[in-house]
C-alpha positions, 0 to 999 in steps of 0.5 A, spaced: 787 410 494 783 416 494 776 415 498 769 414 494 764 414 500 757 411 498 752 414 503 744 412 503 740 416 507 744 422 506 738 427 506 736 425 513 738 428 519 744 423 521 746 423 513 745 430 512 749 432 518 754 427 516 755 429 509 760 436 510 764 432 516 766 427 511 768 432 506 772 436 511 775 429 514 778 428 507 777 433 502 779 429 496 774 424 497 768 423 492 761 422 495 756 418 492 749 419 495 743 414 493 737 419 492 730 417 491 727 422 486 723 422 479 729 426 475 736 428 475 734 435 477 729 433 483 735 429 485 740 435 485 735 439 488 734 435 494 742 435 495 742 442 494 737 443 499 740 438 504 747 442 503 744 449 505 740 446 511 747 444 514 752 448 511 748 455 509 754 459 509 758 455 504 757 455 496 755 449 494 758 450 487 765 449 491 764 442 492 759 439 487 764 436 483 766 432 489 758 429 490 754 426 485 747 423 486 744 416 484 737 416 483 735 409 486 731 406 492 734 401 497 728 397 497 729 395 490 734 390 487 740 393 485 738 399 489 734 401 483 740 402 479 741 399 472 746 393 472 751 397 469 751 402 474 751 397 480 757 394 477 760 400 476 759 403 483 761 396 486 768 397 483 769 404 485 766 404 492 771 404 498 767 406 504 759 404 505 755 408 510 748 405 510 743 410 514 737 410 510 731 407 514 724 409 516 724 411 524 716 411 524 714 407 530 707 405 528 708 402 521 705 395 520 711 390 521 712 388 514 712 395 511 717 396 517 721 390 514 721 392 507 725 398 508 729 397 514 731 389 513 730 389 505 734 395 504 740 392 509 739 386 505 740 390 498 746 394 501 749 387 503 749 385 496 753 391 494 758 390 499 759 383 497 760 385 490 765 391 492 769 387 497 772 384 490 775 390 489 776 396 493 771 396 499 775 398 506 769 399 510 761 398 511 758 401 516 750 400 518 746 405 522 742 401 527 739 403 534 740 402 541 733 400 542 734 393 538 734 391 546 727 392 546 723 392 552 730 389 556 732 394 562 738 395 566 745 395 562 745 393 555 752 391 552 755 393 545 756 386 543 749 384 545 743 383 541 739 377 541 737 376 548 729 373 547 727 380 548 720 383 546 719 390 542 715 396 544 714 397 536 715 395 529 721 400 528 725 396 534 723 389 531 725 391 524 732 394 526 733 388 530 732 383 525 736 387 520 742 387 525 741 379 525 742 379 518 748 384 518 751 379 523 751 373 518 756 377 514 761 380 519 766 374 518 766 376 511 765 383 510 769 389 514 762 391 517 761 395 523 754 397 526 752 403 529 747 404 535 745 411 536 740 412 542 735 418 542 737 423 537 736 430 537 738 437 534 745 440 533 748 442 540 751 448 537 744 451 533 739 446 536 737 445 528 734 438 526 730 435 521 726 430 525 721 432 530 720 425 533 720 422 540 721 427 545 719 432 541 712 430 540 711 430 548 715 437 548 710 440 543 704 438 546 706 441 553 708 447 549 701 447 546 698 446 553 695 440 551 699 435 556 699 436 563 701 429 566 705 423 563 706 416 566 712 414 569 717 416 574 721 423 573 727 419 575 727 414 569 733 415 565 733 418 558 739 417 553 739 423 549 744 425 544 745 431 539 746 429 532 753 433 531 756 428 536 753 422 532 755 425 526 762 426 529 763 419 532 760 416 525 765 420 521 771 418 525 770 411 526 768 410 519 774 413 516 779 409 521 780 402 519 782 400 526 775 400 528 772 395 523 768 390 526 765 392 532 758 395 534 758 402 537 753 405 542 753 412 540 749 414 546 750 419 552 751 412 556 750 411 564 754 417 566 751 422 562 744 420 561 739 425 563 732 423 566 725 424 564 724 429 570 730 433 568 728 434 561 721 436 564 724 441 569 728 444 564 722 445 559 718 448 564 723 453 566 725 455 559 718 456 556 716 460 563 722 465 561 719 466 553 712 466 554 707 471 557 703 465 561 705 461 566 707 453 565 705 449 571 710 443 571 708 436 568 706 431 573 708 424 573 703 419 575 704 411 575 702 408 569 697 404 572 693 410 574 694 413 567 691 407 564 685 407 569 684 414 568 684 413 560 677 410 559 673 416 562 678 421 559 675 427 555 675 426 547 681 431 547 685 427 552 683 421 548 686 423 542 693 426 546 693 419 549 693 415 543 698 419 540 703 418 546 702 411 546 708 410 541 713 414 546 711 411 553 716 405 552 721 411 552 718 414 558 717 408 563 723 403 561 730 405 563 736 403 560 743 403 561 747 403 554 754 401 555 759 405 550 766 402 552 767 400 545 765 408 543 769 411 548 775 407 546 775 409 539 774 416 540 779 417 546 784 422 544 779 425 539 776 431 543 769 428 540 765 427 546 757 427 549 756 434 551 752 435 558 744 436 556 745 443 560 749 445 555 745 445 549 737 443 551 735 450 551 738 451 544 733 445 542 727 448 545 729 455 542 729 452 535 723 448 536 719 454 537 722 458 532 720 453 527 714 451 530 716 444 531 718 444 523 712 447 520 716 453 518 723 452 516 
C-alpha cells in the first residue's frame, strides 16, 4: 500500500529537515503538511520556502506533485479542517508525525497547554479515525526534558516520577505525553524525545536559535562573561540531522512501533558546559580581531547573591538567562537503549560535538544569529 504521510510542524526545524528525508526514504510516498496560512498561496509560499531552506539545490517543481498543504491549525477542532476534508484525510493517511509545538519556555501555562496539549489531543482524534482505515503508525515528538528537574539517569520508559518542572514547556509536554500514554494500547503509537537540538552537523544550518544559542550570542556580543554552574555539568546536545534521520527510520519501520525513543547524545557522547565554553572561546578568538576571555563559571549561590547589586545592563542579561539556567545547573544522563537498538546497522549515529560545533558557530556568525538569512 503506498504511503500517505501526514506531518504537522513541517515548517519548523525538525519537520523541515525531515521532509526531504521522508521523500528520499520512499520516493512514491504522498506527504500532506498541515500549515497555518491565510490563503492557499501563502501555504504554498511557506512550503517552497522551507524546501529551499533545507534542499536549496533541488528544483521544488520536481517534487511538488508529491507534497500538498492543508491550511489548518492543530489547536482547532478537526485541526481547522472542514468535516469532509478531515474525513478524507483520516481515510487516506498511513503514517502521522506530530511535530507541531511551541518551544517557548516563558509562556503562561495555559497558553503552553493550548498548543502542546490540545494540539496532541486533536491529532489523537485524527489517529482514532484513521485507525479504522489505513493507519500504520503515529509518532509524536515530545522532549527528553519531560523529566523536569530530575537528575541522574533518565530511562526511556519513565515518565511520571513526581518531578517538578523548570518551565511551562516541560510541564505541557509532560501532560501531553500522559494523554498519549492513554492511547498506546489502541493506537500504533510511538513517542520521540529529543534533547537539546542544534544545527545540521554538516552545514551548521538551523532555523531555531534558542537554548544554547542565546548564551553563545551574548558571549559573542561581549555581554556575558560569567554563568552560574559547574563546567563539568553534562549537556546533551544533538544535531538536527541526526534527529531527523532517526525519526525517519523509526517512523517508517513497523517493527519499532509502540516504544519511547530518546533521540539524544546519551551518557557516553554528551558534552559539558565547560567543553562548549572552551570550544566557543577558541573559535571566536580565531575569527575575531579582539581577544575573548574564557567564560567564568561561578556557583549558583554566588550568582544569586550578586544579582540584586548588579548594574542594569547585567540585570537585563540575567533576566533573559533565567530561562536557560536549569539546563546549565541540572545534570541528566538520558538512556537511549531503545534508540540504539532501533538504529543498529543503519549507520545512523550521533557525531561527536568536536566534528560539528565549529560549523554551528560559523552559521551563527554568518547569519547574525538568524537575523540575516
